[in-house]
TORDOBA-753758 format. One record per atom (N, C-alpha, C, CB): residue in three letters; x, y, z. Coordinates in nm, 3 decimals. Glycine has a CB too. Example, Ala and Ser with C-alpha at 12.3 -4.5 7.8 and 13.67 -1.06 7.14 Angstrom:
code/east/north/up
Ala/1.319/-0.569/0.780
Ala/1.230/-0.450/0.780
Ala/1.320/-0.330/0.780
Ala/1.131/-0.447/0.905
Ser/1.285/-0.225/0.708
Ser/1.367/-0.106/0.714
Ser/1.290/0.003/0.787
Ser/1.408/-0.060/0.572
***
This chain:
code/east/north/up
Unk/0.057/-0.124/0.000
Unk/0.030/-0.004/-0.045
Unk/0.079/0.119/0.010
Unk/-0.082/0.001/-0.046
Unk/0.166/0.106/0.088
Unk/0.286/0.236/0.050
Unk/0.346/0.262/-0.047
Unk/0.389/0.240/0.108
Unk/0.434/0.160/-0.107
Unk/0.474/0.176/-0.230
Unk/0.380/0.210/-0.321
Unk/0.532/0.076/-0.268
Unk/0.245/0.161/-0.342
Unk/0.156/0.222/-0.460
Unk/0.121/0.347/-0.395
Unk/0.016/0.133/-0.511
Unk/0.101/0.388/-0.244
Unk/0.113/0.600/-0.237
Unk/0.196/0.627/-0.286
Unk/0.136/0.700/-0.105
Unk/0.339/0.593/-0.333
Unk/0.426/0.684/-0.318
Unk/0.439/0.661/-0.477
Unk/0.550/0.667/-0.206
Unk/0.403/0.578/-0.558
Unk/0.402/0.540/-0.739
Unk/0.287/0.665/-0.704
Unk/0.339/0.330/-0.835
Unk/0.199/0.669/-0.709
Unk/0.080/0.791/-0.719
Unk/0.152/0.904/-0.707
Unk/-0.040/0.795/-0.601
Unk/0.180/0.955/-0.600
Unk/0.265/1.056/-0.543
Unk/0.359/1.039/-0.675
Unk/0.336/1.025/-0.377
Unk/0.467/0.990/-0.735
Unk/0.545/1.067/-0.807
Unk/0.479/1.049/-0.934
Unk/0.689/1.036/-0.800
Unk/0.375/0.992/-0.971
Unk/0.358/1.026/-1.101
Unk/0.295/1.161/-1.120
Unk/0.284/0.926/-1.164
Unk/0.234/1.192/-0.969
Unk/0.117/1.304/-1.045
Unk/0.252/1.439/-0.990
Unk/-0.120/1.317/-0.938
Unk/0.368/1.425/-0.915
Unk/0.440/1.494/-0.919
Unk/0.523/1.514/-1.105
Unk/0.510/1.445/-0.795
Unk/0.500/1.429/-1.164
Unk/0.640/1.389/-1.260
Unk/0.498/1.487/-1.347
Unk/0.720/1.163/-1.314
Unk/0.358/1.474/-1.345
Unk/0.299/1.538/-1.404
Unk/0.248/1.704/-1.414
Unk/0.240/1.470/-1.392
Unk/0.297/1.735/-1.316
Unk/0.329/1.889/-1.264
Unk/0.446/1.934/-1.318
Unk/0.346/1.908/-1.109
Unk/0.548/1.864/-1.298
Unk/0.663/1.888/-1.340
Unk/0.651/1.982/-1.480
Unk/0.732/1.753/-1.353
Unk/0.642/1.848/-1.558
Unk/0.628/1.839/-1.697
Unk/0.492/1.950/-1.783
Unk/0.598/1.672/-1.714
Unk/0.415/1.942/-1.713
Unk/0.318/2.058/-1.762
Unk/0.405/2.212/-1.705
Unk/0.132/2.033/-1.674
Unk/0.459/2.229/-1.616
Unk/0.566/2.375/-1.572
Unk/0.632/2.393/-1.668
Unk/0.678/2.371/-1.450
Unk/0.727/2.285/-1.724
Unk/0.846/2.298/-1.820
Unk/0.767/2.302/-1.966
Unk/0.965/2.156/-1.804
Unk/0.676/2.277/-1.971
Unk/0.574/2.336/-2.120
Unk/0.521/2.417/-2.071
Unk/0.458/2.250/-2.201
Unk/0.506/2.507/-1.964
Unk/0.450/2.626/-2.028
Unk/0.588/2.724/-2.003
Unk/0.290/2.684/-1.949
Unk/0.698/2.682/-1.938
Unk/0.809/2.796/-1.944
Unk/0.866/2.788/-2.044
Unk/0.908/2.803/-1.851
Unk/0.852/2.658/-2.164
Unk/0.910/2.664/-2.303
Unk/0.839/2.763/-2.372
Unk/0.903/2.532/-2.381
Unk/0.687/2.739/-2.350
Unk/0.576/2.826/-2.445
Unk/0.454/2.880/-2.400
Unk/0.527/2.749/-2.549
Unk/0.468/2.992/-2.341
Unk/0.373/3.019/-2.256
Unk/0.230/3.034/-2.291
Unk/0.410/3.116/-2.202
Unk/0.215/2.976/-2.429
Unk/0.060/2.977/-2.468
Unk/0.069/2.847/-2.517
Unk/-0.003/3.095/-2.581
Unk/0.135/2.717/-2.451
Unk/0.093/2.622/-2.426
Unk/-0.055/2.558/-2.409
Unk/0.149/2.621/-2.355
Unk/-0.153/2.473/-2.432
Unk/-0.272/2.477/-2.378
Unk/-0.268/2.329/-2.289
Unk/-0.390/2.496/-2.498
Unk/-0.185/2.309/-2.283
Unk/-0.127/2.205/-2.149
Unk/-0.276/2.061/-2.210
Unk/-0.163/2.319/-1.902
Unk/-0.268/2.041/-2.293
Unk/-0.389/1.930/-2.352
Unk/-0.333/1.748/-2.251
Unk/-0.361/1.912/-2.604
Unk/-0.434/1.717/-2.262
Unk/-0.366/1.579/-2.164
Unk/-0.307/1.529/-2.247
Unk/-0.455/1.461/-2.091
Unk/-0.310/1.460/-2.332
Unk/-0.250/1.388/-2.428
Unk/-0.077/1.431/-2.391
Unk/-0.318/1.434/-2.590
Unk/-0.050/1.535/-2.474
Unk/0.088/1.624/-2.478
Unk/0.204/1.580/-2.356
Unk/0.042/1.799/-2.451
Unk/0.083/1.678/-2.205
Unk/0.118/1.643/-2.101
Unk/0.181/1.529/-2.040
Unk/0.047/1.659/-2.063
Unk/0.108/1.454/-2.079
Unk/0.090/1.292/-2.015
Unk/0.183/1.210/-2.084
Unk/-0.066/1.217/-2.039
Unk/0.211/1.248/-2.234
Unk/0.356/1.246/-2.317
Unk/0.506/1.285/-2.245
Unk/0.338/1.356/-2.438
Unk/0.497/1.388/-2.243
Unk/0.578/1.490/-2.155
Unk/0.665/1.405/-2.043
Unk/0.467/1.601/-2.073
Unk/0.523/1.362/-1.963
Unk/0.565/1.320/-1.838
Unk/0.570/1.177/-1.801
Unk/0.491/1.379/-1.753
Unk/0.601/1.108/-1.931
Unk/0.628/0.969/-1.928
Unk/0.500/0.894/-1.866
Unk/0.762/0.942/-1.844
Unk/0.427/0.921/-1.842
Unk/0.279/0.853/-1.804
Unk/0.153/0.836/-1.868
Unk/0.234/0.908/-1.713
Unk/0.072/0.720/-1.803
Unk/-0.024/0.711/-1.925
Unk/-0.147/0.806/-1.879
Unk/-0.078/0.541/-1.960
Unk/-0.228/0.865/-1.978
Unk/-0.329/0.941/-2.002
Unk/-0.413/0.916/-1.839
Unk/-0.410/0.889/-2.155
Unk/-0.464/0.783/-1.870
Unk/-0.545/0.741/-1.780
Unk/-0.475/0.763/-1.610
Unk/-0.575/0.587/-1.828
Unk/-0.349/0.744/-1.590
Unk/-0.229/0.776/-1.470
Unk/-0.301/0.941/-1.492
Unk/-0.003/0.740/-1.520
Unk/-0.286/1.027/-1.588
Unk/-0.300/1.182/-1.536
Unk/-0.435/1.202/-1.497
Unk/-0.264/1.298/-1.648
Unk/-0.554/1.147/-1.570
Unk/-0.675/1.104/-1.526
Unk/-0.701/1.150/-1.400
Unk/-0.686/0.973/-1.529
Unk/-0.624/0.994/-1.330
Unk/-0.685/1.006/-1.185
Unk/-0.668/1.099/-1.097
Unk/-0.659/0.917/-1.117
Unk/-0.513/1.153/-1.100
Unk/-0.494/1.261/-1.027
Unk/-0.536/1.393/-1.093
Unk/-0.364/1.262/-0.991
Unk/-0.569/1.442/-1.173
Unk/-0.623/1.555/-1.232
Unk/-0.747/1.485/-1.342
Unk/-0.490/1.651/-1.309
Unk/-0.902/1.509/-1.292
Unk/-0.981/1.452/-1.382
Unk/-1.039/1.560/-1.473
Unk/-1.081/1.374/-1.314
Unk/-1.029/1.666/-1.449
Unk/-1.024/1.773/-1.579
Unk/-0.897/1.829/-1.578
Unk/-1.133/1.900/-1.574
Unk/-0.909/1.897/-1.747
Unk/-0.829/1.991/-1.773
Unk/-0.772/2.104/-1.679
Unk/-0.883/2.038/-1.860
Unk/-0.890/2.160/-1.639
Unk/-0.898/2.267/-1.537
Unk/-0.813/2.254/-1.418
Unk/-1.031/2.279/-1.492
Unk/-0.865/2.125/-1.362
Unk/-0.796/2.100/-1.227
Unk/-0.621/2.052/-1.235
Unk/-0.890/1.971/-1.151
Unk/-0.596/2.059/-1.394
Unk/-0.461/2.014/-1.368
Unk/-0.407/2.206/-1.406
Unk/-0.395/1.845/-1.498
Unk/-0.478/2.251/-1.476
Unk/-0.417/2.394/-1.532
Unk/-0.390/2.475/-1.366
Unk/-0.562/2.499/-1.659
Unk/-0.497/2.424/-1.269
Unk/-0.499/2.495/-1.182
Unk/-0.372/2.439/-1.094
Unk/-0.635/2.501/-1.128
Unk/-0.369/2.314/-1.034
Unk/-0.277/2.248/-0.990
Unk/-0.133/2.360/-1.060
Unk/-0.302/2.076/-1.042
Unk/-0.102/2.302/-1.156
Unk/0.043/2.365/-1.192
Unk/0.072/2.524/-1.201
Unk/0.078/2.313/-1.331
Unk/-0.042/2.611/-1.194
Unk/-0.043/2.736/-1.205
Unk/-0.008/2.753/-1.002
Unk/-0.213/2.799/-1.296
Unk/-0.070/2.647/-0.933
Unk/-0.060/2.669/-0.781
Unk/0.111/2.691/-0.760
Unk/-0.130/2.518/-0.686
Unk/0.154/2.575/-0.843
Unk/0.293/2.511/-0.830
Unk/0.418/2.616/-0.882
Unk/0.292/2.366/-0.927
Unk/0.355/2.630/-0.982
Unk/0.453/2.808/-1.064
Unk/0.382/2.954/-0.960
Unk/0.370/2.855/-1.323
Unk/0.334/3.003/-0.935
Unk/0.318/3.113/-0.870
Unk/0.378/3.097/-0.727
Unk/0.178/3.148/-0.873
Unk/0.353/2.958/-0.667
Unk/0.395/2.955/-0.562
Unk/0.520/2.938/-0.520
Unk/0.341/2.897/-0.523
Unk/0.611/2.910/-0.621
Unk/0.759/2.929/-0.628
Unk/0.815/3.048/-0.695
Unk/0.816/2.820/-0.692
Unk/0.711/3.135/-0.789
Unk/0.779/3.240/-0.821
Unk/0.757/3.349/-0.708
Unk/0.740/3.282/-0.957
Unk/0.622/3.338/-0.696
Unk/0.556/3.448/-0.609
Unk/0.533/3.394/-0.469
Unk/0.413/3.496/-0.670
Unk/0.598/3.337/-0.377
Unk/0.613/3.299/-0.254
Unk/0.515/3.385/-0.152
Unk/0.758/3.309/-0.224
Unk/0.553/3.558/-0.189
Unk/0.431/3.661/-0.086
Unk/0.373/3.699/-0.169
Unk/0.465/3.794/0.009
Unk/0.264/3.605/-0.273
Unk/0.192/3.680/-0.342
Unk/0.063/3.751/-0.246
Unk/0.150/3.593/-0.460
Unk/0.022/3.823/-0.272
Unk/-0.108/3.874/-0.165
Unk/-0.229/3.842/-0.184
Unk/-0.131/4.008/-0.154
Unk/-0.265/3.741/-0.264
Unk/-0.329/3.629/-0.271
Unk/-0.337/3.515/-0.105
Unk/-0.248/3.566/-0.401
Unk/-0.181/3.494/-0.086
Unk/-0.217/3.437/0.027
Unk/-0.235/3.456/0.163
Unk/-0.169/3.378/0.028
Unk/-0.209/3.611/0.160
Unk/-0.279/3.700/0.282
Unk/-0.378/3.698/0.350
Unk/-0.301/3.795/0.263
Unk/-0.411/3.604/0.450
Unk/-0.493/3.550/0.474
Unk/-0.574/3.611/0.602
Unk/-0.446/3.436/0.472
Unk/-0.502/3.756/0.643
Unk/-0.497/3.786/0.726
Unk/-0.616/3.911/0.693
Unk/-0.364/3.793/0.766
Unk/-0.640/3.935/0.573
Unk/-0.722/4.008/0.505
Unk/-0.841/3.950/0.428
Unk/-0.647/4.070/0.428
Unk/-0.946/4.005/0.446
Unk/-1.100/3.979/0.343
Unk/-1.076/3.931/0.189
Unk/-1.194/4.143/0.321
Unk/-1.096/3.877/0.175
Unk/-1.088/3.756/0.021
Unk/-1.059/3.909/-0.049
Unk/-1.287/3.627/-0.057
Unk/-1.176/4.031/-0.057
Unk/-1.194/4.090/-0.188
Unk/-1.047/4.178/-0.177
Unk/-1.353/4.187/-0.209
Unk/-1.008/4.230/-0.056
Unk/-0.884/4.307/-0.028
Unk/-0.772/4.219/-0.109
Unk/-0.851/4.322/0.146
Unk/-0.778/4.095/-0.078
Unk/-0.631/4.027/-0.117
Unk/-0.657/4.013/-0.283
Unk/-0.594/3.849/-0.028
Unk/-0.722/4.029/-0.346
Unk/-0.760/4.005/-0.492
Unk/-0.779/4.141/-0.494
Unk/-0.888/3.904/-0.541
Unk/-0.837/4.217/-0.467
Unk/-0.775/4.357/-0.537
Unk/-0.625/4.422/-0.505
Unk/-0.874/4.475/-0.494
Unk/-0.569/4.394/-0.387
Unk/-0.411/4.407/-0.425
Unk/-0.359/4.351/-0.503
Unk/-0.331/4.385/-0.350
Unk/-0.431/4.216/-0.519
Unk/-0.369/4.132/-0.688
Unk/-0.336/4.215/-0.784
Unk/-0.481/4.037/-0.777
Unk/-0.482/4.240/-0.850
Unk/-0.527/4.322/-0.971
Unk/-0.409/4.451/-0.974
Unk/-0.706/4.382/-0.948
Unk/-0.441/4.536/-0.863
Unk/-0.300/4.596/-0.877
Unk/-0.180/4.569/-0.930
Unk/-0.264/4.611/-0.794
Unk/-0.124/4.475/-0.881
Unk/0.003/4.408/-0.924
Unk/-0.006/4.390/-1.096
Unk/0.018/4.249/-0.840
Unk/-0.103/4.421/-1.155
Unk/-0.108/4.404/-1.266
Unk/-0.105/4.541/-1.368
Unk/-0.211/4.325/-1.270
Unk/-0.166/4.620/-1.274
Unk/-0.178/4.764/-1.346
Unk/-0.026/4.834/-1.302
Unk/-0.334/4.869/-1.278
Unk/0.010/4.784/-1.206
Unk/0.145/4.875/-1.204
Unk/0.260/4.902/-1.281
Unk/0.202/4.849/-1.122
Unk/0.302/4.838/-1.338
Unk/0.370/4.823/-1.460
Unk/0.354/4.952/-1.573
Unk/0.315/4.690/-1.518
Unk/0.222/4.980/-1.543
Unk/0.178/5.062/-1.657
Unk/0.193/5.219/-1.665
Unk/0.045/5.037/-1.669
Unk/0.199/5.254/-1.484
Unk/0.260/5.373/-1.430
Unk/0.117/5.450/-1.449
Unk/0.409/5.437/-1.516
Unk/0.157/5.594/-1.412
Unk/0.030/5.707/-1.454
Unk/0.078/5.794/-1.491
Unk/-0.066/5.764/-1.362
Unk/0.037/5.838/-1.570
Unk/0.024/5.979/-1.638
Unk/0.110/6.000/-1.730
Unk/0.038/6.090/-1.556
Unk/0.225/6.073/-1.802
Unk/0.371/6.043/-1.861
Unk/0.391/5.867/-1.905
Unk/0.496/6.090/-1.724
Unk/0.443/5.801/-1.784
Unk/0.473/5.667/-1.817
Unk/0.333/5.581/-1.903
Unk/0.516/5.596/-1.666
Unk/0.238/5.571/-1.838
Unk/0.126/5.557/-1.909
Unk/0.081/5.601/-2.060
Unk/0.057/5.606/-1.836
Unk/0.123/5.702/-2.090
Unk/0.113/5.795/-2.196
Unk/0.199/5.683/-2.304
Unk/0.188/5.967/-2.157
Unk/0.287/5.667/-2.297
Unk/0.418/5.614/-2.315
Unk/0.412/5.459/-2.372
Unk/0.494/5.624/-2.174
Unk/0.368/5.395/-2.262
Unk/0.307/5.254/-2.261
Unk/0.203/5.249/-2.369
Unk/0.241/5.214/-2.118
Unk/0.080/5.304/-2.366
Unk/-0.028/5.255/-2.421
Unk/0.070/5.348/-2.586
Unk/-0.219/5.311/-2.332
Unk/0.092/5.439/-2.600
Unk/0.164/5.480/-2.744
Unk/0.263/5.366/-2.779
Unk/0.254/5.633/-2.735
Unk/0.293/5.265/-2.720
Unk/0.410/5.167/-2.826
Unk/0.288/5.047/-2.834
Unk/0.611/5.095/-2.729
Unk/0.224/5.048/-2.741
Unk/0.159/4.940/-2.770
Unk/0.004/4.984/-2.901
Unk/0.116/4.878/-2.601
Unk/-0.027/5.127/-2.888
Unk/-0.098/5.143/-3.059
Unk/-0.019/5.121/-3.166
Unk/-0.149/5.286/-3.100
Unk/0.120/5.162/-3.136
Unk/0.199/5.169/-3.295
Unk/0.221/5.026/-3.316
Unk/0.364/5.261/-3.307
Unk/0.220/4.880/-3.242
Unk/0.252/4.780/-3.255
Unk/0.146/4.705/-3.252
Unk/0.336/4.756/-3.189
Unk/0.038/4.712/-3.208
Unk/-0.062/4.611/-3.235
Unk/-0.202/4.700/-3.311
Unk/-0.103/4.526/-3.075
Unk/-0.229/4.823/-3.321
Unk/-0.342/4.920/-3.332
Unk/-0.298/4.969/-3.523
Unk/-0.327/5.076/-3.179
Unk/-0.229/5.038/-3.511
Unk/-0.198/5.160/-3.642
Unk/-0.208/5.031/-3.770
Unk/0.014/5.269/-3.630
Unk/-0.137/4.955/-3.747
Unk/-0.128/4.833/-3.898
Unk/-0.144/4.724/-3.809
Unk/0.045/4.813/-4.014
Unk/-0.136/4.584/-3.884
Unk/-0.172/4.452/-3.903
Unk/-0.034/4.405/-3.797
Unk/-0.181/4.395/-4.086
Unk/-0.076/4.346/-3.705
Unk/0.118/4.340/-3.649
Unk/0.142/4.219/-3.713
Unk/0.173/4.322/-3.446
Unk/0.273/4.175/-3.687
Unk/0.353/4.076/-3.749
Unk/0.332/3.954/-3.676
Unk/0.497/4.112/-3.753
Unk/0.303/3.809/-3.721
Unk/0.291/3.700/-3.684
Unk/0.379/3.693/-3.523
Unk/0.338/3.611/-3.806
Unk/0.488/3.764/-3.522
Unk/0.555/3.738/-3.376
Unk/0.509/3.809/-3.297
Unk/0.692/3.755/-3.357
Unk/0.460/3.951/-3.358
Unk/0.421/4.040/-3.267
Unk/0.303/3.996/-3.211
Unk/0.410/4.165/-3.317
Unk/0.178/3.947/-3.288
Unk/0.066/3.894/-3.268
Unk/0.090/3.752/-3.171
Unk/0.003/3.874/-3.409
Unk/0.179/3.684/-3.188
Unk/0.208/3.521/-3.105
Unk/0.242/3.608/-2.940
Unk/0.404/3.394/-3.194
Unk/0.349/3.696/-2.967
Unk/0.433/3.757/-2.803
Unk/0.269/3.802/-2.755
Unk/0.596/3.947/-2.816
Unk/0.157/3.884/-2.836
Unk/0.077/3.965/-2.710
Unk/-0.006/3.885/-2.684
Unk/0.006/4.103/-2.728
Unk/-0.068/3.698/-2.769
Unk/-0.136/3.639/-2.732
Unk/-0.078/3.567/-2.631
Unk/-0.187/3.592/-2.814
Unk/0.031/3.537/-2.607
Unk/0.129/3.459/-2.502
Unk/0.081/3.531/-2.392
Unk/0.305/3.469/-2.522
Unk/0.098/3.678/-2.364
Unk/0.082/3.782/-2.258
Unk/-0.069/3.766/-2.219
Unk/0.121/3.939/-2.311
Unk/-0.116/3.770/-2.296
Unk/-0.236/3.763/-2.244
Unk/-0.293/3.667/-2.156
Unk/-0.300/3.768/-2.328
Unk/-0.270/3.519/-2.248
Unk/-0.304/3.397/-2.173
Unk/-0.232/3.381/-2.052
Unk/-0.283/3.280/-2.251
Unk/-0.114/3.462/-2.027
Unk/-0.057/3.448/-1.936
Unk/-0.089/3.547/-1.795
Unk/0.056/3.451/-1.991
Unk/-0.139/3.632/-1.834
Unk/-0.229/3.741/-1.780
Unk/-0.327/3.664/-1.750
Unk/-0.271/3.861/-1.868
Unk/-0.447/3.616/-1.800
Unk/-0.551/3.507/-1.759
Unk/-0.544/3.426/-1.686
Unk/-0.586/3.444/-1.830
Unk/-0.448/3.336/-1.693
Unk/-0.359/3.249/-1.594
Unk/-0.332/3.255/-1.486
Unk/-0.264/3.237/-1.612
Unk/-0.291/3.411/-1.421
Unk/-0.254/3.450/-1.326
Unk/-0.374/3.469/-1.242
Unk/-0.177/3.546/-1.349
Unk/-0.479/3.536/-1.328
Unk/-0.616/3.567/-1.283
Unk/-0.672/3.467/-1.194
Unk/-0.706/3.582/-1.396
Unk/-0.698/3.357/-1.322
Unk/-0.790/3.239/-1.273
Unk/-0.701/3.175/-1.179
Unk/-0.844/3.130/-1.391
Unk/-0.574/3.161/-1.135
Unk/-0.509/3.082/-1.004
Unk/-0.562/3.190/-0.886
Unk/-0.307/3.065/-1.010
Unk/-0.565/3.299/-0.882
Unk/-0.570/3.364/-0.764
Unk/-0.755/3.349/-0.764
Unk/-0.484/3.536/-0.767
Unk/-0.838/3.341/-0.834
Unk/-0.954/3.290/-0.823
Unk/-0.969/3.198/-0.757
Unk/-0.998/3.268/-0.911
Unk/-0.869/3.081/-0.820
Unk/-0.881/2.933/-0.751
Unk/-0.793/2.921/-0.622
Unk/-0.828/2.811/-0.859
Unk/-0.720/2.966/-0.548
Unk/-0.698/3.020/-0.420
Unk/-0.840/3.059/-0.364
Unk/-0.598/3.142/-0.427
Unk/-0.920/3.131/-0.403
Unk/-0.997/3.163/-0.319
Unk/-1.115/3.054/-0.316
Unk/-1.031/3.296/-0.344
Unk/-1.114/2.975/-0.394
Unk/-1.178/2.878/-0.380
Unk/-1.149/2.764/-0.310
Unk/-1.199/2.857/-0.469
Unk/-1.037/2.783/-0.315
Unk/-0.998/2.635/-0.184
Unk/-0.982/2.720/-0.026
Unk/-0.782/2.529/-0.229
Unk/-1.012/2.865/-0.025
Unk/-1.034/2.908/0.078
Unk/-1.201/2.905/0.153
Unk/-0.978/3.024/0.054
Unk/-1.256/2.918/-0.005
Unk/-1.413/2.891/0.075
Unk/-1.437/3.023/0.040
Unk/-1.434/2.847/0.263
Unk/-1.406/3.110/-0.024
Unk/-1.407/3.238/-0.030
Unk/-1.485/3.290/-0.214
Unk/-1.229/3.280/0.006
Unk/-1.537/3.174/-0.247
Unk/-1.568/3.175/-0.386
Unk/-1.638/3.001/-0.442
Unk/-1.408/3.223/-0.467
Unk/-1.747/3.004/-0.492
Unk/-1.803/2.853/-0.537
Unk/-1.696/2.819/-0.692
Unk/-2.021/2.865/-0.584
Unk/-1.692/2.703/-0.705
Unk/-1.619/2.650/-0.787
Unk/-1.662/2.632/-0.900
Unk/-1.579/2.561/-0.752
Unk/-1.619/2.723/-1.025
Unk/-1.705/2.747/-1.113
Unk/-1.604/2.779/-1.236
Unk/-1.808/2.855/-1.065
Unk/-1.641/2.816/-1.372
Unk/-1.574/2.847/-1.472
Unk/-1.536/2.963/-1.467
Unk/-1.625/2.825/-1.571
Unk/-1.397/2.949/-1.412
Unk/-1.358/3.109/-1.402
Unk/-1.270/3.203/-1.509
Unk/-1.279/3.121/-1.277
Unk/-1.276/3.147/-1.622
Unk/-1.221/3.177/-1.736
Unk/-1.319/3.319/-1.751
Unk/-1.227/3.048/-1.856
Unk/-1.428/3.322/-1.765
Unk/-1.541/3.442/-1.755
Unk/-1.485/3.535/-1.672
Unk/-1.688/3.401/-1.694
Unk/-1.500/3.520/-1.542
Unk/-1.433/3.595/-1.444
Unk/-1.324/3.638/-1.458
Unk/-1.423/3.547/-1.350
Unk/-1.228/3.570/-1.512
Unk/-1.074/3.630/-1.531
Unk/-1.093/3.782/-1.635
Unk/-0.957/3.486/-1.629
Unk/-1.132/3.717/-1.770
Unk/-1.173/3.795/-1.888
Unk/-1.262/3.912/-1.850
Unk/-1.247/3.706/-1.988
Unk/-1.361/3.904/-1.754
Unk/-1.404/4.024/-1.694
Unk/-1.273/4.140/-1.642
Unk/-1.494/3.970/-1.567
Unk/-1.240/4.068/-1.550
Unk/-1.119/4.135/-1.466
Unk/-1.004/4.209/-1.512
Unk/-1.060/4.045/-1.401
Unk/-1.003/4.097/-1.592
Unk/-0.895/4.209/-1.683
Unk/-0.905/4.245/-1.792
Unk/-0.776/4.179/-1.705
Unk/-1.084/4.309/-1.844
Unk/-1.155/4.374/-1.910
Unk/-1.138/4.515/-1.834
Unk/-1.287/4.310/-1.923
Unk/-1.176/4.491/-1.707
Unk/-1.191/4.639/-1.607
Unk/-1.027/4.693/-1.611
Unk/-1.253/4.598/-1.401
Unk/-0.952/4.594/-1.620
Unk/-0.806/4.644/-1.592
Unk/-0.732/4.682/-1.722
Unk/-0.720/4.531/-1.516
Unk/-0.826/4.661/-1.849
Unk/-0.735/4.744/-1.955
Unk/-0.829/4.877/-1.949
Unk/-0.717/4.664/-2.134
Unk/-0.936/4.883/-1.929
Unk/-1.025/4.998/-1.915
Unk/-0.919/5.134/-1.818
Unk/-1.187/4.930/-1.817
Unk/-0.919/5.061/-1.708
Unk/-0.854/5.172/-1.559
Unk/-0.701/5.204/-1.636
Unk/-0.822/5.055/-1.347
Unk/-0.605/5.067/-1.668
Unk/-0.470/5.105/-1.751
Unk/-0.481/5.223/-1.883
Unk/-0.416/4.955/-1.822
Unk/-0.606/5.259/-1.984
Unk/-0.591/5.352/-2.037
Unk/-0.624/5.503/-1.947
Unk/-0.659/5.322/-2.148
Unk/-0.733/5.489/-1.848
Unk/-0.762/5.615/-1.796
Unk/-0.654/5.663/-1.718
Unk/-0.880/5.614/-1.721
Unk/-0.524/5.567/-1.700
Unk/-0.432/5.649/-1.594
Unk/-0.335/5.731/-1.771
Unk/-0.297/5.497/-1.435
Unk/-0.342/5.677/-1.834
Unk/-0.293/5.768/-1.941
Unk/-0.368/5.897/-2.009
Unk/-0.268/5.684/-2.041
Unk/-0.486/5.892/-1.945
Unk/-0.562/6.052/-1.984
Unk/-0.573/6.131/-1.879
Unk/-0.714/6.051/-2.038
Unk/-0.624/6.245/-1.931
Unk/-0.655/6.346/-1.813
Unk/-0.756/6.324/-1.713
Unk/-0.691/6.467/-1.865
Unk/-0.754/6.389/-1.593
Unk/-0.873/6.359/-1.507
Unk/-0.864/6.463/-1.411
Unk/-0.876/6.215/-1.440
Unk/-0.995/6.451/-1.354
Unk/-1.047/6.547/-1.334
Unk/-1.014/6.547/-1.137
Unk/-1.206/6.539/-1.410
Unk/-1.004/6.437/-1.068
Unk/-1.034/6.382/-1.015
Unk/-0.888/6.285/-0.966
Unk/-1.144/6.349/-1.076
Unk/-0.850/6.230/-0.855
Unk/-0.753/6.129/-0.788
Unk/-0.782/5.975/-0.886
Unk/-0.801/6.110/-0.592
Unk/-0.693/5.945/-0.982
Unk/-0.687/5.857/-1.041
Unk/-0.681/5.711/-0.956
Unk/-0.592/5.890/-1.118
Unk/-0.615/5.720/-0.839
Unk/-0.578/5.591/-0.772
Unk/-0.722/5.613/-0.705
Unk/-0.419/5.576/-0.667
Unk/-0.786/5.746/-0.695
Unk/-0.915/5.694/-0.574
Unk/-1.034/5.647/-0.622
Unk/-0.973/5.810/-0.479
Unk/-1.078/5.681/-0.771
Unk/-1.137/5.607/-0.859
Unk/-1.119/5.478/-0.888
Unk/-1.127/5.654/-0.945
Unk/-1.001/5.462/-0.914
Unk/-0.935/5.333/-0.979
Unk/-0.966/5.229/-0.861
Unk/-0.752/5.349/-1.015
Unk/-0.953/5.278/-0.739
Unk/-0.987/5.215/-0.654
Unk/-1.149/5.129/-0.614
Unk/-0.948/5.298/-0.584
Unk/-1.200/5.236/-0.600
Unk/-1.368/5.163/-0.634
Unk/-1.383/5.119/-0.738
Unk/-1.491/5.244/-0.633
Unk/-1.358/5.156/-0.853
Unk/-1.354/5.059/-0.971
Unk/-1.326/4.890/-0.962
Unk/-1.246/5.114/-1.055
Unk/-1.221/4.893/-0.919
Unk/-1.164/4.757/-0.862
Unk/-1.230/4.678/-0.755
Unk/-1.038/4.779/-0.807
Unk/-1.281/4.764/-0.652
Unk/-1.397/4.677/-0.576
Unk/-1.506/4.662/-0.638
Unk/-1.443/4.726/-0.453
Unk/-1.556/4.771/-0.697
Unk/-1.674/4.690/-0.761
Unk/-1.677/4.599/-0.829
Unk/-1.736/4.737/-0.822
Unk/-1.579/4.569/-0.925
Unk/-1.509/4.478/-1.001
Unk/-1.523/4.330/-0.939
Unk/-1.363/4.526/-1.008
Unk/-1.464/4.333/-0.795
Unk/-1.458/4.247/-0.726
Unk/-1.529/4.183/-0.627
Unk/-1.394/4.265/-0.703
Unk/-1.607/4.272/-0.625
Unk/-1.774/4.272/-0.536
Unk/-1.829/4.215/-0.637
Unk/-1.870/4.430/-0.487
Unk/-1.831/4.201/-0.753
Unk/-1.903/4.167/-0.853
Unk/-1.866/4.022/-0.847
Unk/-1.879/4.246/-0.980
Unk/-1.754/3.993/-0.901
Unk/-1.707/3.816/-0.904
Unk/-1.690/3.738/-0.776
Unk/-1.555/3.793/-0.972
Unk/-1.753/3.807/-0.662
Unk/-1.732/3.752/-0.568
Unk/-1.841/3.747/-0.485
Unk/-1.637/3.795/-0.523
Unk/-1.910/3.813/-0.529
Unk/-2.052/3.827/-0.499
Unk/-2.102/3.889/-0.373
Unk/-2.105/3.706/-0.504
Unk/-2.028/3.991/-0.339
Unk/-1.990/4.043/-0.205
Unk/-2.080/4.204/-0.233
Unk/-1.786/4.049/-0.176
Unk/-2.146/4.286/-0.140
Unk/-2.211/4.371/-0.186
Unk/-2.185/4.502/-0.075
Unk/-2.352/4.314/-0.209
Unk/-2.021/4.468/-0.047
Unk/-1.985/4.583/0.065
Unk/-1.924/4.749/0.016
Unk/-1.857/4.509/0.162
Unk/-1.908/4.819/0.107
Unk/-1.880/4.951/-0.005
Unk/-1.746/4.942/0.054
Unk/-1.976/5.127/0.003
Unk/-1.673/5.030/-0.056
Unk/-1.527/5.091/0.023
Unk/-1.469/5.148/0.150
Unk/-1.494/5.178/-0.029
***
């Protein structure tokens, strides 16, 4: 029995390592069951035993990757309510855009690269890989909240797309003139979006 348990743990870890390596080599990898099982050297049945659905596999892989590279991720700060943790995480994705001139320069580059003309295949592939990575990261945060009991298990891809759309709008606002504090209005919007996803109805 002990040997069988060790074998199961070993094959599970092989799957996680193989999937993590596939994502490291190609951020756009879709992690199909057959491809991951082949890379791990296990049967698809063995993979399905540990991860009955593709989403469970993806969530486990992302938890392993982000747990390693982002050990201080705000989503794990359980001293804060779930809504505060998720807002703090979303701020991480907004931070690189900056505010004012920095945001204008960043959006000018995006406009020149992807909007003024058809992007090259390489540019398009790079953009889609970044977008998928951002989606995966938001889905990982939502999966952590599921494990904590703060969110029901669901297809979080829709919620991730919604939150990323909100972030896209906020990042554009950072580059535009504003009559009030950008950070104040941004905070209110982030909490409204997070409350929608979590099903909470609190005020900022």
